[in-house]
N, C-alpha and C positions, 0 to 999 in steps of 0.2 A: 918374557910373557907380558901381554898387554894388561893394562889395569881393568879389573872387573868390578862391578857394583856389588854392594852387599847382597842384593837380591840374587844376582847370579852366583855368588859364592855360597849362598844358603842352598840353591838348587843343586849345585855341584856336591855339596856335603850330603844332602838328602839322598841323592842318586848313588853316591858311594856307599851309603849305609844300606839302602834297599838292595843294591846289587849283590850284596853278600848272601842274601836270602835267595835271590835268583840263581846265583851260581851253585849254591849248595843243592837247591831243589833240582836244577838242571841235571846235576850229577847223579841224583836219585833216580831220574826217569828211566835210565837203562834197565833197572830192575823191574820197573813197573810196565814197560812195553810188553814183557812177556807174560805178566799176570792176567788172569781171566778178567779181573774187574777193569784193568786198563787204567791209563793215567788221567782220565778227563777230570775227575773230581779233585785229584791231587793238584792239578794245574789251576783249577778255579780257586782253590784255597791259596796257592801261591799268589795269583793275581790280586786277590783280596788282601793278603797280608802285605804285599808290596805297596798297594795303594794306601793302606793304613799307615805304614811307616812313612810314606811320603807326606801324607797329610799331617801326621804328628810332628815330623821334623820341620816342615815348612811353617807350621803354626807356631813353633817355639818363639820366634822373634817377630812374627807377623801375625799376631793373634786376630787381627780384624779382617784380614783378607778373606774373601769368598772362594769357593772352589766350584769348578765343573770337572767332574771325573767320569771315567767310563763306567765303573762299577756302581758308584753311589748316585750319580747324577749331579744336581746343583746342591751345594751346602752354602746357604746365605748366612754371612756374618755381618758385623757392623758395617764394614766398608763393602757397599754393593756395586761400586765402579771399578774394583780391581779384583780380578779372578786369577787363581792359579788354574791352568787347564792341564789335566793330568791323564795320560794313558800309562798305566803301570807296566803293562807288557804289551807293546804293539807287535804283532806277529805271534799271537798265542798258538795258532795252529802249527807253526813251525816249532815252537817250544814243545808243544804236546807230542810231536813226532820225533823229538830229539835232534831237530835240525838247528844248528847254532846261528840262527839269523833272526834276531828280534831285538827290540830296544825299549828302554824307558823314554818317554817323551814328556817334557814339562815345558809349559809356556806361561807367560805372564801377560794378561790382557787388561789394559787400562782404558776405560771409556770406550770400549769395543775395538780398541786397536791393540795388536800384539806388539809388545815392546821388548820382550826377551824370550829366547827359545833355547832349549838344550835337548839333544838327543844323545843317549848313551848306550852303546852296545857293550854289555858287560862281558860277553864271552871273547870278543875281539879286543876288548879294552880300547875302544874308539870313542871319543867324545867329540861331538860338534855343538857349537854354541854361537849365539849372536845376540847383541844388543843393538837397539835402534841407534843409528848414526855412529856405531862403534865397530862396524865390520863383522866378518864371520870367521870362526876359527875351528881348526880340527887338531886336537892334541896340542893346543897352544900355538899352532902355526896358522897365519892368515890364509884364507882360502878364497878362490874365485871360481865362478861358474866356468864351463868350458868356452872356447872361443870359436868353436866350429861353426861354418855357415852353410856347408853342403849337407842337406838333410839326409842324403843317402849314407853319409858317413857317421851319422849320429845314432846313438842308442837311447831308447826311451823305455820308460817303465810304466806299467799300468796294472789293471786287475784282468780277471778272465773276460768281463764284459767289454773291456777296452780292446783286448786282443781280438775278440770275435768281430768287433766292429771294424777295426783298422787293418788287421793283417790282410795281405802282405805289404801294405803301403808304407809301413814303417818298420824299422828293426826293433823288436820289442822283447821285453823281459817282464815276468810276473814273479816277483820274489816273495810275496806274501807279507811284506813289511813296508807299509806306506811311509812311516816316519823315516826309515833308512833310505827308502828310495829318494825321498826329498833331500835328505842330508847328502846323498850321493850326487844329486843334481848340483847342490851347493858347492861340492868340491870338485866337480868335473868328471866324476866317474860315469854318471848318466848325463845326457844333454837336455832331457826333458821328462816331464811326468804328467800324466792326465788320469782322472779317475772321477766317476760320477756318484753322487749320493754317498759320500763319504762323511765321517764324523769329524767335528772340530778338533777333538783331542788327538786324532790321528795325524793332523796336518798343521796344527797351530804353531808348533816349534819349527818345523820344516819351512813354513812360509817366510818367517823372518830370516832364517839361515840363508835361504836362496836370495831374498832381496838384498840383504847386507853383503852377499857375495857377488852382487852385480847382476843378478838374474831378475826375471819378471814373473810375477804371480797375479792371476786375475783377482778382481775384487770379490772376496768370498762373503762380505758382510750382508749381501742381499739374500742369501740362502738361510734356511733353517739349519740349526747347528748339527743336525744328523742327516742333512740331505744336501751336502755341498758339492757342487761340480767344480773341481779344481783343474786349472791349467797352470803349468809352471815350466820355464825353459830359459836357456840363455837368450839374450836380446836378439841375436842374429837369426835365430830360428824360431822364435816364438810365433810370429805371424805365419810362417810356413807350416808350423805344426797345426795351428788353428785351422788353416785350410784343409789339412787332411782330416780334421775332426769335424767337418761340416755335418750338421745334423746329429751329432753324437750327444 
């Protein structure tokens, strides 16, 4: 195993603790699918509970770091240059319907630059992480983006809007979980990802995972944090992908 920083170690431990709640609640969903009330309120509570655990765990040894989170928004602490960027469950709609494809996403942003990222899929027990200048890893093994250069052989992921715009010019998937889409680009399962008007907490960890795995991601700093147009791919097809996305 590569050596990891105290910050990343803290992120992993926080994820492990929070994932116990997710796994337990996901198991409960089966009973709720058939009830009249349905599982929506239940899932919202899970989301908030997971976020609270992550905030609590990450604050234990880093009391001064600030937060940007999906549920709560900005939490400003003493240190306003360093933010934990958290999405407690990316892919809540999948979670809600009992589809086992969602993830916890945590990134560390220092002076507007993402320096650490972690994406954890609790159901498949898959963990992806990266630190600046230290490479990207999947379950402790070093990963690289794919090496494909023929765009017709590539598989891309996006959302419904992206599919409407580009289909059938690219081979596409819409999995409902942007964090895992980006992690999959990082390890070569997908070759590229594009999405408009997405939130920082959905993509922050994935951005550094792809970059440290040798891929390319556009400059997201010029966008508002809840309206980011992201483009990510391996270097061989990045420009080819952008050509297909003209005017998107």
